[in-house]
C-alpha positions as CSV (number, residue, x, y, z in Angstrom):
1,X,-147.8,94.9,-2.3
2,X,-147.1,98.6,-3.1
3,X,-149.2,101.6,-3.9
4,X,-148.5,105.2,-4.9
5,X,-150.7,108.1,-5.9
6,X,-150.0,111.6,-7.2
7,X,-152.2,114.6,-8.2
8,X,-151.0,116.4,-11.3
9,X,-151.2,120.1,-11.4
10,X,-150.6,123.0,-13.8
11,X,-149.8,126.1,-11.8
12,X,-152.9,126.5,-9.5
13,X,-155.2,124.2,-11.6
14,X,-155.5,120.5,-10.6
15,X,-155.5,118.3,-13.7
16,X,-156.2,114.8,-12.2
17,X,-155.0,112.0,-10.1
18,X,-152.7,109.2,-11.1
19,X,-152.6,106.1,-8.9
20,X,-151.0,102.7,-9.2
21,X,-151.4,99.6,-7.1
22,X,-149.1,96.7,-7.6
23,X,-148.9,93.2,-6.1
24,X,-145.9,90.9,-6.3
25,X,-147.0,87.3,-5.9
26,X,-143.8,86.3,-4.1
27,X,-140.4,87.8,-3.5
28,X,-138.1,84.8,-4.2
29,X,-137.6,83.3,-7.6
30,X,-135.2,80.8,-9.2
31,X,-133.6,81.4,-12.6
32,X,-135.9,80.5,-15.4
33,X,-139.1,81.3,-13.5
34,X,-141.4,84.2,-14.4
35,X,-141.7,87.2,-12.0
36,X,-145.4,87.5,-11.3
37,X,-146.3,91.2,-10.8
38,X,-149.8,92.5,-11.2
39,X,-150.6,96.3,-11.4
40,X,-153.7,98.4,-11.6
41,X,-153.1,101.9,-13.0
42,X,-155.8,104.5,-12.8
43,X,-155.0,107.5,-15.1
44,X,-157.4,110.4,-14.4
45,X,-155.0,113.0,-15.8
46,X,-154.6,114.4,-19.3
47,X,-151.2,112.7,-19.9
48,X,-150.3,109.4,-21.5
49,X,-148.7,106.9,-19.1
50,X,-146.5,103.9,-19.4
51,X,-145.6,101.3,-16.9
52,X,-141.9,100.3,-16.8
53,X,-140.1,97.5,-15.0
54,X,-136.4,97.0,-14.4
55,X,-134.6,94.2,-12.5
56,X,-131.3,95.5,-11.3
57,X,-128.3,93.5,-9.9
58,X,-126.3,95.2,-7.1
59,X,-122.8,93.9,-6.3
60,X,-120.7,95.2,-3.4
61,X,-117.0,94.3,-3.1
62,X,-115.0,94.6,0.1
63,X,-111.2,94.6,0.4
64,X,-109.3,94.6,3.7
65,X,-106.8,97.4,2.9
66,X,-105.8,100.1,5.3
67,X,-107.7,100.9,8.4
68,X,-111.3,101.0,7.1
69,X,-110.8,98.9,4.0
70,X,-112.1,99.6,0.5
71,X,-115.5,99.2,-1.0
72,X,-116.7,99.1,-4.6
73,X,-120.3,99.0,-5.7
74,X,-121.5,98.2,-9.2
75,X,-125.0,97.6,-10.6
76,X,-126.2,96.0,-13.9
77,X,-129.6,95.9,-15.5
78,X,-130.7,92.3,-15.7
79,X,-133.9,92.9,-17.7
80,X,-136.2,95.8,-18.6
81,X,-139.8,96.1,-19.8
82,X,-141.8,99.0,-21.2
83,X,-145.5,98.6,-21.4
84,X,-148.1,99.9,-23.8
85,X,-149.3,103.6,-23.5
86,X,-152.2,104.2,-21.2
87,X,-154.6,106.9,-22.5
88,X,-155.9,109.7,-20.3
89,X,-159.0,109.1,-18.2
90,X,-158.7,105.3,-18.5
91,X,-157.8,102.4,-16.2
92,X,-155.4,99.6,-17.2
93,X,-154.3,96.3,-15.7
94,X,-150.9,94.8,-16.2
95,X,-149.8,91.2,-15.6
96,X,-146.1,90.2,-16.1
97,X,-146.6,86.4,-15.7
98,X,-145.3,85.8,-19.3
99,X,-143.0,88.8,-20.0
100,X,-140.5,88.8,-17.2
101,X,-138.4,85.6,-17.2
102,X,-135.4,85.6,-14.8
103,X,-132.2,84.8,-16.8
104,X,-129.5,82.6,-15.5
105,X,-127.4,84.5,-13.0
106,X,-125.7,84.2,-9.5
107,X,-128.1,83.8,-6.6
108,X,-128.6,86.4,-3.8
109,X,-125.5,86.4,-1.6
110,X,-125.9,88.4,1.6
111,X,-124.1,87.7,4.9
112,X,-122.3,84.7,3.5
113,X,-119.0,86.1,2.3
114,X,-117.3,89.1,3.9
115,X,-115.7,90.1,0.6
116,X,-118.8,90.0,-1.6
117,X,-122.5,90.8,-1.5
118,X,-125.0,90.3,-4.3
119,X,-128.7,91.4,-4.2
120,X,-131.5,92.3,-6.6
121,X,-134.2,95.0,-6.7
122,X,-137.2,95.1,-9.0
123,X,-138.0,98.7,-9.8
124,X,-141.6,99.6,-10.9
125,X,-142.6,103.0,-12.0
126,X,-145.3,104.7,-14.0
127,X,-143.8,107.1,-16.6
128,X,-145.5,110.4,-17.4
129,X,-144.5,111.5,-20.8
130,X,-145.2,115.2,-20.4
131,X,-144.5,116.3,-16.8
132,X,-141.9,113.6,-15.9
133,X,-143.5,113.2,-12.4
134,X,-143.1,109.5,-12.3
135,X,-144.5,107.1,-9.6
136,X,-141.8,104.8,-8.2
137,X,-141.9,101.6,-6.2
138,X,-139.1,99.2,-5.3
139,X,-139.4,95.5,-4.5
140,X,-136.4,93.5,-3.1
141,X,-136.1,90.2,-5.1
142,X,-134.3,87.1,-3.8
143,X,-132.7,84.9,-6.5
144,X,-132.8,81.4,-4.9
145,X,-131.4,78.0,-5.8
146,X,-134.5,76.0,-4.9
147,X,-137.5,76.5,-7.3
148,X,-141.0,77.1,-6.0
149,X,-143.0,73.9,-5.3
150,X,-146.8,73.6,-5.0
151,X,-147.6,71.7,-1.8
152,X,-149.3,68.3,-2.3
153,X,-148.7,68.4,-6.0
154,X,-147.2,65.6,-8.1
155,X,-145.9,68.0,-10.8
156,X,-142.5,69.3,-9.6
157,X,-140.4,71.7,-11.6
158,X,-137.4,70.2,-13.4
159,X,-134.1,71.9,-12.9
160,X,-130.9,72.1,-15.0
161,X,-127.6,73.8,-14.7
162,X,-126.6,76.5,-17.1
163,X,-123.9,79.2,-17.4
164,X,-124.6,82.8,-16.5
165,X,-125.8,85.4,-19.0
166,X,-123.1,87.7,-20.2
167,X,-124.6,91.1,-19.2
168,X,-124.5,90.7,-15.4
169,X,-121.8,90.1,-12.8
170,X,-120.8,86.5,-12.9
171,X,-120.9,86.1,-16.7
172,X,-119.2,89.3,-18.0
173,X,-115.6,88.2,-17.5
174,X,-113.6,85.1,-17.6
175,X,-110.2,85.3,-15.9
176,X,-107.1,84.2,-17.8
177,X,-106.5,81.5,-15.2
178,X,-109.5,79.7,-16.6
179,X,-108.5,79.9,-20.2
180,X,-106.3,77.3,-21.9
181,X,-102.9,78.4,-23.0
182,X,-102.9,81.5,-20.8
183,X,-100.4,82.0,-18.0
184,X,-101.9,83.9,-15.1
185,X,-99.6,86.2,-13.3
186,X,-102.2,88.1,-11.2
187,X,-102.4,91.0,-13.6
188,X,-105.0,92.0,-16.2
189,X,-103.0,91.3,-19.3
190,X,-104.0,91.2,-23.0
191,X,-105.4,87.9,-24.2
192,X,-103.8,86.7,-27.4
193,X,-106.0,86.4,-30.5
194,X,-107.1,83.0,-31.6
195,X,-109.4,80.2,-30.5
196,X,-110.3,80.6,-26.8
197,X,-110.8,77.4,-24.8
198,X,-112.6,77.9,-21.5
199,X,-111.4,75.5,-18.8
200,X,-113.9,76.4,-16.2
201,X,-117.1,78.4,-15.8
202,X,-119.5,78.2,-12.9
203,X,-123.1,77.0,-13.6
204,X,-126.2,77.9,-11.7
205,X,-129.6,76.3,-11.0
206,X,-132.2,77.1,-13.6
207,X,-135.8,75.9,-13.9
208,X,-136.3,74.1,-17.2
209,X,-138.8,75.9,-19.3
210,X,-142.0,74.2,-20.3
211,X,-141.2,74.4,-24.0
212,X,-137.9,72.5,-23.4
213,X,-139.7,70.0,-21.2
214,X,-142.4,69.3,-23.8
215,X,-139.8,69.0,-26.6
216,X,-137.6,66.5,-24.6
217,X,-140.7,64.5,-23.6
218,X,-141.8,64.3,-27.2
219,X,-138.3,63.2,-28.3
220,X,-138.3,60.4,-25.7
221,X,-141.8,59.3,-26.8
222,X,-140.6,59.1,-30.4
223,X,-137.6,57.1,-29.4
224,X,-139.5,54.7,-27.2
225,X,-142.2,54.0,-29.8
226,X,-141.7,50.4,-31.1
227,X,-141.0,50.3,-34.8
228,X,-142.5,47.6,-37.0
229,X,-139.8,45.2,-38.2
230,X,-139.1,45.2,-41.9
231,X,-139.4,41.9,-43.6
232,X,-137.4,41.0,-46.7
233,X,-139.2,39.0,-49.4
234,X,-137.1,36.7,-51.6
235,X,-138.1,36.9,-55.2
236,X,-137.7,33.7,-57.1
237,X,-136.7,33.9,-60.7
């Protein structure tokens, strides 16, 4: 849960108070699940507001070179959402249960490998279009490999394995050693034009969406439905 509040002013005149209160249902999600964030925005100013969300992937690389070693940090935007405008002197509620679906990507990796760390942060802020005095909140998000299960429930989520999306670390690049017909010499060479055959790509745990589950179940139902036998009638001349 997070909350922030700010009083907007114009010189010595106070124009109103903007407050936001957000609640994240849980901090760990599996790929394919929806991030459940609820927010209550109270806009008592004379500005138009918008709520914005951004899930960011942070990757840290460590190399044992020299005395202290070398470190490289990169970040990628996993998904982004921009809400509807909130008029002045109004209150608005936001629920992201159906708008923020976690794509397939590598899980959180902290304290496992000394050469690599991967972690995710959900950034929530209320954007003020005139003054630019935004309200910011950050929520650490854990991308797990085991989906959420409701205790004492017979309906358990179905999982599948899919390849990573191509705009985050883990799916942006395929090394030449994993491509057919390429000789890997340890350098970043140019790949010859032509048909590319991928020999290996890692897959990650993903929760099967309800639409796919319903479609597959209906297909199995159609296949299992017994068909009436067709009888041939002999016609006598």
